[in-house]
C-alpha positions as CSV (number, residue, x, y, z in Angstrom):
1,M,0.0,0.0,0.0
2,S,1.4,3.4,-1.0
3,S,1.9,6.1,1.7
4,T,1.4,8.9,-0.9
5,P,-2.0,10.5,-0.5
6,R,-4.4,9.3,-3.2
7,R,-5.0,12.8,-4.5
8,K,-1.3,13.1,-5.4
9,R,-1.6,10.0,-7.6
10,F,-4.6,11.3,-9.6
11,N,-4.3,11.8,-13.3
12,R,-5.5,15.0,-14.9
13,K,-9.1,13.9,-15.3
14,Q,-9.3,12.9,-11.7
15,R,-7.6,16.1,-10.5
16,L,-10.0,18.3,-12.5
17,Q,-13.0,16.4,-11.1
18,S,-11.7,16.5,-7.5
19,A,-10.7,20.2,-7.8
20,K,-14.3,21.2,-8.5
21,H,-15.0,20.2,-4.9
22,W,-11.7,21.2,-3.3
23,I,-11.3,24.8,-4.7
24,P,-14.4,26.1,-2.8
25,T,-12.9,24.9,0.4
26,Y,-9.5,26.5,-0.2
27,T,-8.8,29.3,2.2
28,G,-5.2,30.3,1.2
29,E,-4.1,33.4,-0.7
30,N,-2.5,31.8,-3.8
31,L,-4.8,29.3,-5.5
32,A,-2.1,28.1,-7.9
33,R,0.4,27.4,-5.1
34,G,-2.3,25.7,-3.0
35,Y,-3.3,23.5,-6.0
36,K,0.3,22.6,-6.7
37,K,0.9,21.5,-3.1
38,W,-2.5,19.8,-2.7
39,Y,-2.3,17.7,-5.8
40,G,1.5,17.3,-6.0
41,V,2.0,18.9,-9.4
42,D,4.3,21.7,-10.7
43,F,3.2,25.3,-11.1
44,I,2.8,25.0,-14.9
45,C,0.4,22.1,-14.5
46,A,-1.5,23.8,-11.7
47,I,-1.9,27.0,-13.7
48,K,-3.0,25.1,-16.8
49,E,-5.6,23.0,-14.9
50,L,-6.9,26.0,-13.0
51,E,-7.4,27.7,-16.4
52,M,-9.2,24.6,-17.7
53,L,-11.5,24.9,-14.7
54,G,-12.3,28.5,-15.7
55,Y,-10.1,30.4,-13.2
56,E,-8.2,33.4,-14.5
57,I,-4.5,33.5,-13.6
58,D,-2.7,36.9,-13.5
59,P,-0.6,37.0,-16.7
60,K,2.4,38.6,-14.8
61,Y,2.2,35.7,-12.3
62,K,2.2,33.2,-15.2
63,E,5.1,34.9,-16.9
64,N,7.2,34.9,-13.7
65,I,6.5,31.2,-13.2
66,L,7.6,30.5,-16.8
67,K,10.8,32.6,-16.3
68,Q,11.6,30.7,-13.2
69,K,11.1,27.3,-14.9
70,E,13.3,28.4,-17.8
71,A,16.0,29.6,-15.4
72,Q,15.9,26.2,-13.6
73,R,16.1,24.4,-16.9
74,K,19.2,26.4,-17.9
75,A,20.8,25.9,-14.5
76,A,20.3,22.2,-14.8
77,E,21.9,22.1,-18.2
78,Q,25.0,23.8,-17.1
79,P,27.8,21.6,-15.7
80,D,28.1,21.8,-11.9
81,K,31.2,23.7,-11.0
82,K,31.2,22.3,-7.5
83,E,33.0,19.2,-6.6
84,H,30.7,16.3,-6.9
85,I,30.0,14.6,-3.6
86,N,29.3,10.9,-4.0
87,Y,27.5,10.4,-0.8
88,D,24.2,11.5,0.8
89,Q,23.9,14.0,3.6
90,D,21.1,15.6,5.4
91,E,20.5,17.8,8.5
92,N,21.2,14.8,10.8
93,F,23.8,12.8,8.9
94,Y,27.2,14.0,7.6
95,Y,27.5,10.7,5.7
96,I,24.6,8.4,5.1
97,V,25.9,4.8,4.7
98,G,22.5,3.4,3.8
99,Y,18.9,3.0,4.7
100,T,17.1,0.4,6.7
101,S,14.3,-1.6,5.1
102,G,11.9,0.9,6.7
103,G,13.7,3.8,4.9
104,V,15.5,5.2,8.0
105,P,19.0,6.4,7.2
106,Y,22.1,5.4,9.2
107,G,25.7,6.5,9.1
108,V,27.9,9.2,10.6
109,T,26.0,12.0,12.3
110,W,27.2,15.6,12.2
111,E,27.9,15.4,15.9
112,E,30.2,12.3,15.4
113,Y,31.9,14.0,12.4
114,E,32.5,17.2,14.4
115,K,33.9,15.2,17.3
116,N,36.3,13.4,15.0
117,I,37.4,16.6,13.4
118,K,38.1,18.1,16.9
119,E,40.0,15.0,17.9
120,D,42.0,15.1,14.7
121,E,42.9,18.8,15.3
122,E,43.9,18.1,18.9
123,F,46.0,15.1,17.7
124,S,47.7,17.3,15.1
125,E,48.4,20.0,17.7
126,Q,49.9,17.4,20.0
127,K,52.1,16.0,17.2
128,E,53.3,19.5,16.4
129,S,54.1,20.2,20.0
130,E,56.0,16.9,20.3
131,K,57.9,17.7,17.1
132,S,59.0,21.1,18.3
133,E,60.1,19.6,21.7
134,Q,62.2,17.0,19.8
135,I,63.8,19.8,17.7
136,S,64.7,21.9,20.8
137,E,66.2,18.8,22.5
138,C,68.4,17.9,19.6
139,E,72.0,19.1,19.8
140,V,73.1,21.0,16.8
141,P,76.8,20.2,16.2
142,F,78.1,23.6,15.3
């Protein structure tokens, strides 16, 4: 059984039928944004379907949405100049090793990562200190 709400799996015909009942109950300020979120479609689809239902969408709003889509498309076409990271991260995990059968991530947390970085820095400082002590203890033959 899918965990995605049924309305987000509707095809266009089903969305248009459902929207006739949903739109009168919508209390938000931006119908296109609400439609997009409620039915899980993109802005262009939401605008097109709202117009099919007889709702007028501000031409400037439509133009801005189309410009944003075009900019996103162009950005996606350009090669990424950042170094590609071949692992997953999120707000909880620095490095996601994998996922359990239930979809829960596991791996190195940010806390563990930061602790290791701090330990590495302390270790490096200790080694530098030992190295400078060794140099000062050495006798220079001149």
